[in-house]
Every structure is written in C-alpha cells, then in structure tokens.
PDB file of the backbone (N, CA, C, O) and the ligand in Angstrom, with CONECT records:
HET     ZN  A 101       1
ATOM      1  N   UNK A   1       0.835 -14.192   5.227  1.00  0.00           N
ATOM      2  CA  UNK A   1       1.835 -13.081   5.373  1.00  0.00           C
ATOM      3  C   UNK A   1       1.686 -12.122   4.231  1.00  0.00           C
ATOM      4  O   UNK A   1       1.340 -12.510   3.115  1.00  0.00           O
ATOM      5  N   UNK A   2       1.939 -10.910   4.500  1.00  0.00           N
ATOM      6  CA  UNK A   2       1.977  -9.824   3.560  1.00  0.00           C
ATOM      7  C   UNK A   2       3.287  -9.235   3.439  1.00  0.00           C
ATOM      8  O   UNK A   2       4.015  -9.050   4.415  1.00  0.00           O
ATOM      9  N   UNK A   3       3.610  -8.927   2.203  1.00  0.00           N
ATOM     10  CA  UNK A   3       4.950  -8.349   1.937  1.00  0.00           C
ATOM     11  C   UNK A   3       4.839  -6.910   1.573  1.00  0.00           C
ATOM     12  O   UNK A   3       3.957  -6.538   0.800  1.00  0.00           O
ATOM     13  N   UNK A   4       5.736  -6.049   2.121  1.00  0.00           N
ATOM     14  CA  UNK A   4       5.714  -4.602   1.877  1.00  0.00           C
ATOM     15  C   UNK A   4       6.963  -4.370   1.006  1.00  0.00           C
ATOM     16  O   UNK A   4       8.056  -4.839   1.323  1.00  0.00           O
ATOM     17  N   UNK A   5       6.774  -3.660  -0.056  1.00  0.00           N
ATOM     18  CA  UNK A   5       7.908  -3.321  -0.916  1.00  0.00           C
ATOM     19  C   UNK A   5       7.653  -1.929  -1.582  1.00  0.00           C
ATOM     20  O   UNK A   5       6.597  -1.322  -1.402  1.00  0.00           O
ATOM     21  N   UNK A   6       8.653  -1.464  -2.346  1.00  0.00           N
ATOM     22  CA  UNK A   6       8.529  -0.119  -2.878  1.00  0.00           C
ATOM     23  C   UNK A   6       8.578  -0.189  -4.443  1.00  0.00           C
ATOM     24  O   UNK A   6       9.403  -0.902  -5.013  1.00  0.00           O
ATOM     25  N   UNK A   7       7.750   0.506  -5.056  1.00  0.00           N
ATOM     26  CA  UNK A   7       7.662   0.621  -6.504  1.00  0.00           C
ATOM     27  C   UNK A   7       8.806   1.516  -6.936  1.00  0.00           C
ATOM     28  O   UNK A   7       9.398   2.198  -6.099  1.00  0.00           O
ATOM     29  N   UNK A   8       9.131   1.533  -8.212  1.00  0.00           N
ATOM     30  CA  UNK A   8      10.135   2.437  -8.802  1.00  0.00           C
ATOM     31  C   UNK A   8       9.783   3.874  -8.656  1.00  0.00           C
ATOM     32  O   UNK A   8      10.641   4.757  -8.640  1.00  0.00           O
ATOM     33  N   UNK A   9       8.505   4.093  -8.550  1.00  0.00           N
ATOM     34  CA  UNK A   9       8.015   5.474  -8.411  1.00  0.00           C
ATOM     35  C   UNK A   9       8.207   6.047  -7.012  1.00  0.00           C
ATOM     36  O   UNK A   9       8.049   7.242  -6.765  1.00  0.00           O
ATOM     37  N   UNK A  10       8.570   5.098  -6.076  1.00  0.00           N
ATOM     38  CA  UNK A  10       8.861   5.565  -4.686  1.00  0.00           C
ATOM     39  C   UNK A  10       7.739   5.219  -3.676  1.00  0.00           C
ATOM     40  O   UNK A  10       7.900   5.290  -2.458  1.00  0.00           O
ATOM     41  N   UNK A  11       6.647   4.858  -4.250  1.00  0.00           N
ATOM     42  CA  UNK A  11       5.523   4.496  -3.443  1.00  0.00           C
ATOM     43  C   UNK A  11       5.641   3.166  -2.742  1.00  0.00           C
ATOM     44  O   UNK A  11       6.116   2.189  -3.321  1.00  0.00           O
ATOM     45  N   UNK A  12       5.232   3.126  -1.559  1.00  0.00           N
ATOM     46  CA  UNK A  12       5.317   1.866  -0.812  1.00  0.00           C
ATOM     47  C   UNK A  12       3.992   1.117  -1.058  1.00  0.00           C
ATOM     48  O   UNK A  12       2.922   1.718  -0.956  1.00  0.00           O
ATOM     49  N   UNK A  13       4.054  -0.186  -1.380  1.00  0.00           N
ATOM     50  CA  UNK A  13       2.858  -0.980  -1.646  1.00  0.00           C
ATOM     51  C   UNK A  13       3.026  -2.305  -0.937  1.00  0.00           C
ATOM     52  O   UNK A  13       4.141  -2.699  -0.596  1.00  0.00           O
ATOM     53  N   UNK A  14       1.907  -3.001  -0.712  1.00  0.00           N
ATOM     54  CA  UNK A  14       2.002  -4.292  -0.087  1.00  0.00           C
ATOM     55  C   UNK A  14       1.161  -5.377  -0.927  1.00  0.00           C
ATOM     56  O   UNK A  14       0.276  -5.019  -1.703  1.00  0.00           O
ATOM     57  N   UNK A  15       1.454  -6.552  -0.747  1.00  0.00           N
ATOM     58  CA  UNK A  15       0.715  -7.664  -1.427  1.00  0.00           C
ATOM     59  C   UNK A  15       0.757  -8.878  -0.586  1.00  0.00           C
ATOM     60  O   UNK A  15       1.644  -9.079   0.244  1.00  0.00           O
ATOM     61  N   UNK A  16      -0.229  -9.685  -0.823  1.00  0.00           N
ATOM     62  CA  UNK A  16      -0.190 -10.950  -0.064  1.00  0.00           C
ATOM     63  C   UNK A  16       0.826 -11.875  -0.601  1.00  0.00           C
ATOM     64  O   UNK A  16       1.028 -12.022  -1.806  1.00  0.00           O
ATOM     65  N   UNK A  17       1.483 -12.517   0.371  1.00  0.00           N
ATOM     66  CA  UNK A  17       2.557 -13.470  -0.011  1.00  0.00           C
ATOM     67  C   UNK A  17       2.097 -14.487  -0.981  1.00  0.00           C
ATOM     68  O   UNK A  17       1.008 -15.034  -0.807  1.00  0.00           O
ATOM     69  N   UNK A  18       2.888 -14.794  -2.041  1.00  0.00           N
ATOM     70  CA  UNK A  18       2.403 -15.740  -3.033  1.00  0.00           C
ATOM     71  C   UNK A  18       1.833 -15.138  -4.230  1.00  0.00           C
ATOM     72  O   UNK A  18       1.693 -15.789  -5.266  1.00  0.00           O
ATOM     73  N   UNK A  19       1.478 -13.831  -4.111  1.00  0.00           N
ATOM     74  CA  UNK A  19       1.051 -13.093  -5.284  1.00  0.00           C
ATOM     75  C   UNK A  19       2.125 -12.823  -6.255  1.00  0.00           C
ATOM     76  O   UNK A  19       3.173 -12.340  -5.825  1.00  0.00           O
ATOM     77  N   UNK A  20       1.993 -13.081  -7.538  1.00  0.00           N
ATOM     78  CA  UNK A  20       3.156 -12.849  -8.466  1.00  0.00           C
ATOM     79  C   UNK A  20       3.412 -11.478  -8.825  1.00  0.00           C
ATOM     80  O   UNK A  20       4.559 -11.032  -8.850  1.00  0.00           O
ATOM     81  N   UNK A  21       2.309 -10.730  -9.126  1.00  0.00           N
ATOM     82  CA  UNK A  21       2.465  -9.342  -9.491  1.00  0.00           C
ATOM     83  C   UNK A  21       1.556  -8.412  -8.702  1.00  0.00           C
ATOM     84  O   UNK A  21       0.558  -8.858  -8.136  1.00  0.00           O
ATOM     85  N   UNK A  22       1.875  -7.178  -8.660  1.00  0.00           N
ATOM     86  CA  UNK A  22       1.109  -6.178  -7.987  1.00  0.00           C
ATOM     87  C   UNK A  22       1.156  -4.959  -8.810  1.00  0.00           C
ATOM     88  O   UNK A  22       2.236  -4.516  -9.203  1.00  0.00           O
ATOM     89  N   UNK A  23      -0.021  -4.369  -9.100  1.00  0.00           N
ATOM     90  CA  UNK A  23      -0.057  -3.131  -9.888  1.00  0.00           C
ATOM     91  C   UNK A  23      -0.114  -2.004  -8.969  1.00  0.00           C
ATOM     92  O   UNK A  23      -0.997  -1.880  -8.120  1.00  0.00           O
ATOM     93  N   UNK A  24       0.914  -1.125  -9.164  1.00  0.00           N
ATOM     94  CA  UNK A  24       1.005   0.079  -8.361  1.00  0.00           C
ATOM     95  C   UNK A  24      -0.009   1.091  -8.903  1.00  0.00           C
ATOM     96  O   UNK A  24      -0.426   0.981 -10.056  1.00  0.00           O
ATOM     97  N   UNK A  25      -0.429   2.113  -8.056  1.00  0.00           N
ATOM     98  CA  UNK A  25      -1.278   3.146  -8.510  1.00  0.00           C
ATOM     99  C   UNK A  25      -0.727   3.965  -9.651  1.00  0.00           C
ATOM    100  O   UNK A  25      -1.476   4.596 -10.397  1.00  0.00           O
ATOM    101  N   UNK A  26       0.684   3.950  -9.794  1.00  0.00           N
ATOM    102  CA  UNK A  26       1.267   4.685 -10.874  1.00  0.00           C
ATOM    103  C   UNK A  26       1.133   4.057 -12.284  1.00  0.00           C
ATOM    104  O   UNK A  26       1.464   4.619 -13.329  1.00  0.00           O
ATOM    105  N   UNK A  27       0.581   2.765 -12.168  1.00  0.00           N
ATOM    106  CA  UNK A  27       0.306   2.169 -13.479  1.00  0.00           C
ATOM    107  C   UNK A  27       1.287   1.003 -13.735  1.00  0.00           C
ATOM    108  O   UNK A  27       1.028   0.168 -14.601  1.00  0.00           O
ATOM    109  N   UNK A  28       2.451   0.937 -12.963  1.00  0.00           N
ATOM    110  CA  UNK A  28       3.429  -0.073 -13.224  1.00  0.00           C
ATOM    111  C   UNK A  28       3.081  -1.353 -12.586  1.00  0.00           C
ATOM    112  O   UNK A  28       2.701  -1.399 -11.416  1.00  0.00           O
ATOM    113  N   UNK A  29       3.208  -2.421 -13.351  1.00  0.00           N
ATOM    114  CA  UNK A  29       3.097  -3.754 -12.751  1.00  0.00           C
ATOM    115  C   UNK A  29       4.324  -4.279 -12.226  1.00  0.00           C
ATOM    116  O   UNK A  29       5.306  -4.395 -12.959  1.00  0.00           O
ATOM    117  N   UNK A  30       4.352  -4.647 -10.858  1.00  0.00           N
ATOM    118  CA  UNK A  30       5.574  -5.054 -10.263  1.00  0.00           C
ATOM    119  C   UNK A  30       5.539  -6.474 -10.070  1.00  0.00           C
ATOM    120  O   UNK A  30       4.514  -7.053  -9.708  1.00  0.00           O
ATOM    121  N   UNK A  31       6.715  -7.102 -10.318  1.00  0.00           N
ATOM    122  CA  UNK A  31       6.962  -8.610 -10.052  1.00  0.00           C
ATOM    123  C   UNK A  31       7.387  -8.653  -8.625  1.00  0.00           C
ATOM    124  O   UNK A  31       8.487  -8.257  -8.241  1.00  0.00           O
ATOM    125  N   UNK A  32       6.464  -9.153  -7.862  1.00  0.00           N
ATOM    126  CA  UNK A  32       6.705  -9.161  -6.370  1.00  0.00           C
ATOM    127  C   UNK A  32       7.984  -9.779  -5.921  1.00  0.00           C
ATOM    128  O   UNK A  32       8.631  -9.328  -4.976  1.00  0.00           O
ATOM    129  N   UNK A  33       8.360 -10.902  -6.672  1.00  0.00           N
ATOM    130  CA  UNK A  33       9.535 -11.632  -6.312  1.00  0.00           C
ATOM    131  C   UNK A  33      10.830 -10.903  -6.602  1.00  0.00           C
ATOM    132  O   UNK A  33      11.870 -11.255  -6.045  1.00  0.00           O
ATOM    133  N   UNK A  34      10.796  -9.905  -7.452  1.00  0.00           N
ATOM    134  CA  UNK A  34      12.010  -9.242  -7.796  1.00  0.00           C
ATOM    135  C   UNK A  34      12.194  -7.921  -6.928  1.00  0.00           C
ATOM    136  O   UNK A  34      13.200  -7.217  -7.011  1.00  0.00           O
ATOM    137  N   UNK A  35      11.170  -7.670  -6.128  1.00  0.00           N
ATOM    138  CA  UNK A  35      11.275  -6.440  -5.318  1.00  0.00           C
ATOM    139  C   UNK A  35      12.051  -6.781  -3.983  1.00  0.00           C
ATOM    140  O   UNK A  35      12.018  -7.893  -3.457  1.00  0.00           O
ATOM    141  N   UNK A  36      12.722  -5.743  -3.520  1.00  0.00           N
ATOM    142  CA  UNK A  36      13.362  -5.910  -2.280  1.00  0.00           C
ATOM    143  C   UNK A  36      12.351  -5.740  -1.145  1.00  0.00           C
ATOM    144  O   UNK A  36      11.672  -4.717  -1.062  1.00  0.00           O
ATOM    145  N   UNK A  37      12.258  -6.710  -0.306  1.00  0.00           N
ATOM    146  CA  UNK A  37      11.264  -6.670   0.763  1.00  0.00           C
ATOM    147  C   UNK A  37      11.576  -5.648   1.906  1.00  0.00           C
ATOM    148  O   UNK A  37      12.669  -5.675   2.472  1.00  0.00           O
ATOM    149  N   UNK A  38      10.657  -4.796   2.221  1.00  0.00           N
ATOM    150  CA  UNK A  38      10.905  -3.775   3.216  1.00  0.00           C
ATOM    151  C   UNK A  38      10.385  -4.314   4.527  1.00  0.00           C
ATOM    152  O   UNK A  38      10.972  -4.022   5.569  1.00  0.00           O
ATOM    153  N   UNK A  39       9.333  -5.073   4.529  1.00  0.00           N
ATOM    154  CA  UNK A  39       8.708  -5.582   5.742  1.00  0.00           C
ATOM    155  C   UNK A  39       7.785  -6.709   5.390  1.00  0.00           C
ATOM    156  O   UNK A  39       7.277  -6.747   4.269  1.00  0.00           O
ATOM    157  N   UNK A  40       7.528  -7.682   6.341  1.00  0.00           N
ATOM    158  CA  UNK A  40       6.594  -8.660   6.302  1.00  0.00           C
ATOM    159  C   UNK A  40       5.689  -8.598   7.495  1.00  0.00           C
ATOM    160  O   UNK A  40       6.147  -8.343   8.609  1.00  0.00           O
ATOM    161  N   UNK A  41       4.395  -8.828   7.286  1.00  0.00           N
ATOM    162  CA  UNK A  41       3.432  -8.727   8.385  1.00  0.00           C
ATOM    163  C   UNK A  41       2.481  -9.874   8.243  1.00  0.00           C
ATOM    164  O   UNK A  41       2.306 -10.490   7.191  1.00  0.00           O
ATOM    165  N   UNK A  42       1.871 -10.118   9.397  1.00  0.00           N
ATOM    166  CA  UNK A  42       0.855 -11.276   9.451  1.00  0.00           C
ATOM    167  C   UNK A  42      -0.493 -10.810   8.782  1.00  0.00           C
ATOM    168  O   UNK A  42      -1.135 -11.542   8.029  1.00  0.00           O
ATOM    169  N   UNK A  43      -0.844  -9.607   9.100  1.00  0.00           N
ATOM    170  CA  UNK A  43      -2.230  -9.130   8.790  1.00  0.00           C
ATOM    171  C   UNK A  43      -2.123  -8.020   7.680  1.00  0.00           C
ATOM    172  O   UNK A  43      -1.134  -7.291   7.605  1.00  0.00           O
ATOM    173  N   UNK A  44      -3.132  -7.938   6.873  1.00  0.00           N
ATOM    174  CA  UNK A  44      -3.275  -6.888   5.884  1.00  0.00           C
ATOM    175  C   UNK A  44      -3.204  -5.528   6.519  1.00  0.00           C
ATOM    176  O   UNK A  44      -2.599  -4.593   5.994  1.00  0.00           O
ATOM    177  N   UNK A  45      -3.843  -5.448   7.669  1.00  0.00           N
ATOM    178  CA  UNK A  45      -4.001  -4.150   8.338  1.00  0.00           C
ATOM    179  C   UNK A  45      -2.577  -3.655   8.816  1.00  0.00           C
ATOM    180  O   UNK A  45      -2.307  -2.455   8.776  1.00  0.00           O
ATOM    181  N   UNK A  46      -1.730  -4.534   9.238  1.00  0.00           N
ATOM    182  CA  UNK A  46      -0.349  -4.178   9.639  1.00  0.00           C
ATOM    183  C   UNK A  46       0.436  -3.807   8.393  1.00  0.00           C
ATOM    184  O   UNK A  46       1.232  -2.868   8.422  1.00  0.00           O
ATOM    185  N   UNK A  47       0.233  -4.503   7.341  1.00  0.00           N
ATOM    186  CA  UNK A  47       0.935  -4.118   6.078  1.00  0.00           C
ATOM    187  C   UNK A  47       0.501  -2.790   5.576  1.00  0.00           C
ATOM    188  O   UNK A  47       1.314  -2.053   5.017  1.00  0.00           O
ATOM    189  N   UNK A  48      -0.695  -2.458   5.741  1.00  0.00           N
ATOM    190  CA  UNK A  48      -1.179  -1.119   5.356  1.00  0.00           C
ATOM    191  C   UNK A  48      -0.698  -0.013   6.239  1.00  0.00           C
ATOM    192  O   UNK A  48      -0.473   1.118   5.810  1.00  0.00           O
ATOM    193  N   UNK A  49      -0.542  -0.384   7.519  1.00  0.00           N
ATOM    194  CA  UNK A  49       0.098   0.594   8.476  1.00  0.00           C
ATOM    195  C   UNK A  49       1.513   0.882   8.145  1.00  0.00           C
ATOM    196  O   UNK A  49       1.971   2.023   8.213  1.00  0.00           O
ATOM    197  N   UNK A  50       2.256  -0.229   7.761  1.00  0.00           N
ATOM    198  CA  UNK A  50       3.645  -0.113   7.371  1.00  0.00           C
ATOM    199  C   UNK A  50       3.755   0.702   6.157  1.00  0.00           C
ATOM    200  O   UNK A  50       4.651   1.540   6.065  1.00  0.00           O
ATOM    201  N   UNK A  51       2.922   0.517   5.240  1.00  0.00           N
ATOM    202  CA  UNK A  51       2.994   1.319   3.914  1.00  0.00           C
ATOM    203  C   UNK A  51       2.845   2.753   4.297  1.00  0.00           C
ATOM    204  O   UNK A  51       3.607   3.580   3.797  1.00  0.00           O
ATOM    205  N   UNK A  52       1.894   3.121   5.170  1.00  0.00           N
ATOM    206  CA  UNK A  52       1.692   4.444   5.600  1.00  0.00           C
ATOM    207  C   UNK A  52       2.959   5.026   6.198  1.00  0.00           C
ATOM    208  O   UNK A  52       3.377   6.139   5.878  1.00  0.00           O
ATOM    209  N   UNK A  53       3.582   4.193   7.122  1.00  0.00           N
ATOM    210  CA  UNK A  53       4.736   4.673   7.788  1.00  0.00           C
ATOM    211  C   UNK A  53       5.887   4.983   6.737  1.00  0.00           C
ATOM    212  O   UNK A  53       6.597   5.982   6.856  1.00  0.00           O
ATOM    213  N   UNK A  54       6.021   4.133   5.777  1.00  0.00           N
ATOM    214  CA  UNK A  54       6.971   4.302   4.730  1.00  0.00           C
ATOM    215  C   UNK A  54       6.718   5.567   3.884  1.00  0.00           C
ATOM    216  O   UNK A  54       7.627   6.280   3.460  1.00  0.00           O
ATOM    217  N   UNK A  55       5.444   5.778   3.682  1.00  0.00           N
ATOM    218  CA  UNK A  55       5.065   6.982   2.904  1.00  0.00           C
ATOM    219  C   UNK A  55       5.346   8.276   3.657  1.00  0.00           C
ATOM    220  O   UNK A  55       5.680   9.310   3.079  1.00  0.00           O
ATOM    221  N   UNK A  56       5.191   8.166   5.024  1.00  0.00           N
ATOM    222  CA  UNK A  56       5.401   9.311   5.853  1.00  0.00           C
ATOM    223  C   UNK A  56       6.952   9.627   5.893  1.00  0.00           C
ATOM    224  O   UNK A  56       7.380  10.781   5.872  1.00  0.00           O
ATOM    225  N   UNK A  57       7.720   8.556   5.950  1.00  0.00           N
ATOM    226  CA  UNK A  57       9.142   8.677   5.896  1.00  0.00           C
ATOM    227  C   UNK A  57       9.659   9.393   4.672  1.00  0.00           C
ATOM    228  O   UNK A  57      10.576  10.212   4.730  1.00  0.00           O
ATOM    229  N   UNK A  58       9.015   9.042   3.527  1.00  0.00           N
ATOM    230  CA  UNK A  58       9.438   9.617   2.291  1.00  0.00           C
ATOM    231  C   UNK A  58       8.956  11.123   2.115  1.00  0.00           C
ATOM    232  O   UNK A  58       9.672  11.998   1.629  1.00  0.00           O
ATOM    233  N   UNK A  59       7.692  11.314   2.556  1.00  0.00           N
ATOM    234  CA  UNK A  59       7.090  12.590   2.212  1.00  0.00           C
ATOM    235  C   UNK A  59       6.905  13.433   3.461  1.00  0.00           C
ATOM    236  O   UNK A  59       6.220  14.454   3.418  1.00  0.00           O
ATOM    237  N   UNK A  60       7.501  13.027   4.569  1.00  0.00           N
ATOM    238  CA  UNK A  60       7.488  13.878   5.715  1.00  0.00           C
ATOM    239  C   UNK A  60       6.153  13.971   6.443  1.00  0.00           C
ATOM    240  O   UNK A  60       5.951  14.865   7.265  1.00  0.00           O
ATOM    241  N   UNK A  61       5.272  13.078   6.152  1.00  0.00           N
ATOM    242  CA  UNK A  61       4.086  12.978   6.900  1.00  0.00           C
ATOM    243  C   UNK A  61       2.996  13.974   6.284  1.00  0.00           C
ATOM    244  O   UNK A  61       1.865  14.042   6.764  1.00  0.00           O
ATOM    245  N   UNK A  62       3.367  14.666   5.297  1.00  0.00           N
ATOM    246  CA  UNK A  62       2.397  15.691   4.737  1.00  0.00           C
ATOM    247  C   UNK A  62       1.103  15.101   4.295  1.00  0.00           C
ATOM    248  O   UNK A  62       0.052  15.727   4.439  1.00  0.00           O
ATOM    249  N   UNK A  63       1.148  13.893   3.752  1.00  0.00           N
ATOM    250  CA  UNK A  63       0.023  13.345   3.136  1.00  0.00           C
ATOM    251  C   UNK A  63      -0.965  12.671   4.123  1.00  0.00           C
ATOM    252  O   UNK A  63      -2.183  12.779   3.989  1.00  0.00           O
ATOM    253  N   UNK A  64      -0.361  11.951   5.146  1.00  0.00           N
ATOM    254  CA  UNK A  64      -1.170  11.176   6.014  1.00  0.00           C
ATOM    255  C   UNK A  64      -1.203  11.753   7.445  1.00  0.00           C
ATOM    256  O   UNK A  64      -1.467  11.048   8.419  1.00  0.00           O
ATOM    257  N   UNK A  65      -0.931  13.028   7.523  1.00  0.00           N
ATOM    258  CA  UNK A  65      -0.892  13.667   8.849  1.00  0.00           C
ATOM    259  C   UNK A  65      -2.318  13.628   9.511  1.00  0.00           C
ATOM    260  O   UNK A  65      -3.335  13.600   8.818  1.00  0.00           O
ATOM    261  N   UNK A  66      -2.341  13.627  10.818  1.00  0.00           N
ATOM    262  CA  UNK A  66      -3.607  13.664  11.481  1.00  0.00           C
ATOM    263  C   UNK A  66      -3.980  15.093  11.815  1.00  0.00           C
ATOM    264  O   UNK A  66      -3.115  15.969  11.815  1.00  0.00           O
ATOM    265  N   UNK A  67      -5.260  15.354  12.102  1.00  0.00           N
ATOM    266  CA  UNK A  67      -5.769  16.661  12.269  1.00  0.00           C
ATOM    267  C   UNK A  67      -5.034  17.427  13.407  1.00  0.00           C
ATOM    268  O   UNK A  67      -4.748  18.621  13.317  1.00  0.00           O
ATOM    269  N   UNK A  68      -4.750  16.645  14.486  1.00  0.00           N
ATOM    270  CA  UNK A  68      -4.191  17.279  15.678  1.00  0.00           C
ATOM    271  C   UNK A  68      -2.770  17.624  15.453  1.00  0.00           C
ATOM    272  O   UNK A  68      -2.220  18.327  16.300  1.00  0.00           O
ATOM    273  N   UNK A  69      -2.070  17.199  14.365  1.00  0.00           N
ATOM    274  CA  UNK A  69      -0.802  17.576  14.107  1.00  0.00           C
ATOM    275  C   UNK A  69      -0.614  18.782  13.139  1.00  0.00           C
ATOM    276  O   UNK A  69       0.473  19.313  12.906  1.00  0.00           O
ATOM    277  N   UNK A  70      -1.760  19.130  12.629  1.00  0.00           N
ATOM    278  CA  UNK A  70      -1.758  20.297  11.707  1.00  0.00           C
ATOM    279  C   UNK A  70      -1.628  21.606  12.529  1.00  0.00           C
ATOM    280  O   UNK A  70      -2.435  21.901  13.411  1.00  0.00           O
ATOM    281  N   UNK A  71      -0.628  22.327  12.208  1.00  0.00           N
ATOM    282  CA  UNK A  71      -0.465  23.576  13.073  1.00  0.00           C
ATOM    283  C   UNK A  71      -1.662  24.442  12.916  1.00  0.00           C
ATOM    284  O   UNK A  71      -2.230  24.614  11.838  1.00  0.00           O
ATOM    285  N   UNK A  72      -2.035  25.008  14.101  1.00  0.00           N
ATOM    286  CA  UNK A  72      -3.171  25.932  14.134  1.00  0.00           C
ATOM    287  C   UNK A  72      -2.885  27.245  13.386  1.00  0.00           C
ATOM    288  O   UNK A  72      -1.944  27.961  13.728  1.00  0.00           O
ATOM    289  N   UNK A  73      -3.651  27.540  12.424  1.00  0.00           N
ATOM    290  CA  UNK A  73      -3.456  28.875  11.702  1.00  0.00           C
ATOM    291  C   UNK A  73      -4.780  29.651  11.885  1.00  0.00           C
ATOM    292  O   UNK A  73      -5.916  29.183  11.820  1.00  0.00           O
ATOM    293  N   UNK A  74      -4.412  30.934  12.127  1.00  0.00           N
ATOM    294  CA  UNK A  74      -5.633  31.783  12.301  1.00  0.00           C
ATOM    295  C   UNK A  74      -6.146  32.309  11.029  1.00  0.00           C
ATOM    296  O   UNK A  74      -7.147  33.025  11.016  1.00  0.00           O
TER     297      UNK A  74
HETATM  298 ZN    ZN A 101       4.521   2.965  -8.722  1.00  0.00          ZN2+
END
C-alpha cells in the first residue's frame, strides 16, 4: 500500500506504507505517521496519479496540464 499525504508546503507526496519518513522536495523531512492521510492506493503508479490530482486541485492544473488543454494562441 502507498499513502498519499500533504507536506506543510502544500505539496502532495506519497510514500510506501511502513516508511517512517519522507523527504519532500522542499527539503522538509516528514514523519509519515503524523501526517493526515489523503488517500491510500495499492500501486505506486496510482499514488503518483493521486498526487498529480491533488496538485492540480491546488494549482488549478497549470503545472500538469496536457497539451490539448492549452488554449490555442496565435
Ligand atoms: Zn514540502
């Protein structure tokens, strides 16, 4: 199982269940047990999808948008 949670910086991260700590890209080391769980998944791939979803929720999809959703500008 993989656990999805959020860092204090607002970034969603995931880690394998049983892992004690996870280092966020912001540099903060998170104690996995103390974080509120946002989602749990069977596969790492699903966890990574979930993280992307949560990031899009927060940032409005600006970061991970796909090319076909980018408005056509001349
Ligand atoms: Zn962080």
